[in-house]
N, C-alpha and C positions, 0 to 999 in steps of 0.2 A: 504494500500500500504506500502510495506517495503522500506523505503528510506535509510536504513542503508548502502547499497552498493554504494550510491551516495556520492561522496566526497563533503565536505562542500563548497569549492570554486566553484565547478561546480553548486551545487544547488543555491548558492548565485547569481551567474551570470544569472541563468535561471529565478530567481524570482525578481531581483532588479528593473526591469522596469515594474513590475505589481503593481498597486496602492494598492490593498488589497489582501493579501495572507493569506489563511487559510489552514493549514496543520494539522488541528485537526483530531483526530481519525485515525491517521496513526501510524505505529508501531515504530516510532523512540523513543529512550529512552531519559530521561531528560538530560543526559550528551551530547547527540547529539544535543538536543534543545539549551542548553547553548552554545555549539560550533557554532551553526547556528546564534544565536544572536550575538556572538562575531564577526563572519564574516560580518554580515549585519550592525552592529551598527555604525562603522566609516563612512560608505557611506550613511547611511539612510537620513541625512538631505539634501544631494544633489541628491539623487535618486528619482525616481517616487514613490517608495514604501512609503506608509503612515501607513500601518497596517500589522503586522505579528502576526498571531494567531496560536500557536502550542498547544499541549495537556496541558502543565503545564506552559508555558511562553507566554506572550503577550507583544508586543511592538508597540507603536503608536507614530507617529510624528505629531506635529502641529507647528504653529508659536511660541507657548510658550515653545517648547522643546519636548523632548522625555519622554514618560511614559513607565515604565516597570513594569509588574505585574507577579509574580511567585507564584507557589503553590507547597508545599511539597518537596522542594529541600533538599537534604542532605547537610552535611557540606562541602563536596568537591565542589558540584555544586554551593552552595551559596557563597563560597569563590571566585570561578571563576567569578560569577556574580558581586559581590561587587567590586572586583578588576577592572572589566570592567567599572563599573559605576563611580568608584573613578577617573579613568583617562580620562573619556569622559565628556567634558564640556557641551554637548548638552542634557544630561540626567538631567531632573529636578524633576521627580517624581519616587519613587520606592515603590512598594508594595510587601511584602513577607508574604505569608500566610501559616500557618501550618508547619509541619516539625519540626525538632529539630536543632536549630541554636546554641545550648549551647556550641559547640566546636569552634565557629567562633572567631577569634582573636578580642578582644574588641577595639584594636587600629585601625584595619581595619574598623570596624563599625563606630568608632568616625570620622576618616578621611573622610569616604564616606558621612556620614550624614552632615558634616560641609558644603558641597558644594551644597546640594540639597534644593529644595523648599518645597517638601512634602515627608514624609516618613511614611509608615505604616508597622509595624512589628507585625502581628496579630497571636496570638497563636503559637509563635515560640520558646517557652521554654527558654527564655533568662535568663542568670544567673544574680545575683545581681551585679557582676563586669561589665558585659556588659550593664546592665541598668544604672549603675552609669555613664559610659562613654557616653551612648546615651543621657541622660539628660544633661550632661555637654556640649555635642555638641549642643544640642538644645539651651542652654543658650549662648554659644559662637558664634554660627553661625550668619552671617549677612544675610543669604538667607533663612533659614528654617522658614516657616510660619505655617506648619501643621505637627503634630506628632500624630500618632495613635499607642498606645502600648496595645491595647485591648487583653484580654485573655492571658496576661502574669502576673505572680505573682509579684506585686510591694510592697507587704506588708513589706518587709525588707528594702526598699529604704528610706533613711532619708527624712522626710517631707520637710526640708529646701531645699533639692535638687529638689524635685518636684516643690516647689514654684518658685525657680529660673528658671526652665524650662518654667513655665507659663508666666513669665514676657515678653517674646519676641514672644510667639506663638499667632497666630490669631485663630488657631484651635488646641485643645488638646483633644484627645479621650482616655479615660481610662476605657472603659467598661469591666466589669468582670476581674478586676485587683486585687481584694482582698485588696483594700486600707483599712487601719485601720481608726478608728474614728478620731484619731489625725491627720493623713495625710489628710483626707477629710476636716476637719476644717481648716487646714493650707492652703490648696489649694483654698478654696472658700472665705477665708477672706482676 
């Protein structure tokens, strides 16, 4: 079904009282999906909707807060999503998989991560500057408990910064991150 002709406010109104909405395998593009999430996010905690499943974006609401999962967003779509998450206090978990986020402003990543409980940025081609700000946010955040940076190249990140990030984390996932021997020893000792 091609939903691109349906305005986002109209679509939001038609689905906001449905508990579980799946619009997967429809022909909306990712920018449309991000726009729909932007429409639904502010009212999700008070609406009947608990689950929104699109092709590349998923949003779920529970007593613990809202979880957002995205795949293969480009820098424009990812920036829009991060700005939404940053300004919405009910979002607690964010997963971004795949795509190239290397053009995302590192300060936006930092500010967004500071307020979340769980962040996964898996295979997102993050730069050393972005990774530096992300691990700084992990150290400074009062709320972040879980950080997953799998499939990003962390080999140039100073070992002491990784160690600082581990001090406050309950869960730190660093699979396939090309850590050096020095970084590994520093993190596990």
